[in-house]
C-alpha positions as a printed NumPy array, in Angstrom:
array([[196.89 , 111.719, -11.057],
       [198.366, 115.18 , -10.776],
       [201.6  , 113.76 ,  -9.383],
       [202.251, 111.045, -12.004],
       [205.039, 113.043, -13.616],
       [206.6  , 113.758, -10.222],
       [206.585, 110.052,  -9.335],
       [208.104, 109.237, -12.715],
       [210.938, 111.713, -12.152],
       [211.799, 110.338,  -8.705],
       [211.706, 106.558,  -9.219],
       [214.846, 104.634, -10.055],
       [214.338, 103.204, -13.528],
       [215.666,  99.781, -14.425],
       [217.086,  99.055, -17.859],
       [214.699,  97.414, -20.366],
       [211.637,  98.177, -18.229],
       [208.651, 100.123, -19.526],
       [207.293, 102.944, -17.352],
       [204.053, 104.173, -18.939],
       [202.289, 107.089, -17.279],
       [198.498, 107.302, -17.246],
       [197.505, 110.552, -18.945],
       [193.841, 111.548, -18.53 ],
       [193.996, 115.006, -20.156],
       [196.137, 117.547, -22.018],
       [197.628, 118.997, -18.816],
       [198.703, 115.52 , -17.729],
       [200.222, 114.931, -21.145],
       [202.18 , 118.188, -21.008],
       [203.445, 117.35 , -17.509],
       [204.496, 113.902, -18.679],
       [206.473, 115.387, -21.574],
       [208.204, 117.848, -19.23 ],
       [209.157, 114.951, -16.933],
       [210.743, 113.052, -19.818],
       [208.154, 110.29 , -19.985],
       [208.75 , 108.069, -23.008],
       [205.501, 106.077, -22.9  ],
       [201.967, 107.109, -22.003],
       [198.674, 105.334, -21.499],
       [195.406, 107.04 , -22.371],
       [191.932, 105.754, -21.74 ],
       [188.322, 106.53 , -22.508],
       [184.86 , 105.303, -21.684],
       [181.534, 104.885, -23.424],
       [179.493, 106.097, -20.458],
       [178.974, 109.818, -19.886],
       [178.677, 109.221, -16.135],
       [181.915, 107.231, -15.924],
       [183.738, 109.79 , -18.037],
       [182.568, 112.694, -15.886],
       [183.391, 110.954, -12.6  ],
       [186.743, 109.423, -13.589],
       [188.184, 111.722, -16.233],
       [186.273, 114.888, -15.326],
       [185.062, 115.665, -18.839],
       [182.297, 114.842, -21.283],
       [182.565, 112.137, -23.931],
       [182.727, 114.831, -26.626],
       [185.668, 116.481, -24.872],
       [187.314, 113.072, -24.429],
       [187.001, 112.365, -28.165],
       [188.629, 115.725, -28.935],
       [191.406, 114.822, -26.485],
       [191.941, 111.456, -28.21 ],
       [192.091, 113.141, -31.625],
       [194.743, 115.478, -30.217],
       [196.889, 112.437, -29.426],
       [196.351, 110.936, -32.844],
       [197.407, 114.239, -34.424],
       [200.397, 114.552, -32.091],
       [201.715, 111.096, -32.867],
       [201.238, 111.495, -36.609],
       [202.541, 115.046, -37.019],
       [204.396, 115.867, -33.772],
       [204.19 , 119.034, -31.69 ],
       [206.616, 121.219, -33.691]])
């Protein structure tokens, strides 16, 4: 998923079409913002094994990550 932002920057975007980018972590979120992404998709899991294999973090770290997004969308980054 490291190249999601790069793909977003290079595709031709049609009017009235949504182009969400899957963001699995803070670095992915920052890259998406730099690329001008207007919509993101985040995901989580209830299984420690799934989370470690697919998101490369623990559930506790994932929860912190999700709270970051909640804070960001309520208060912004400024």
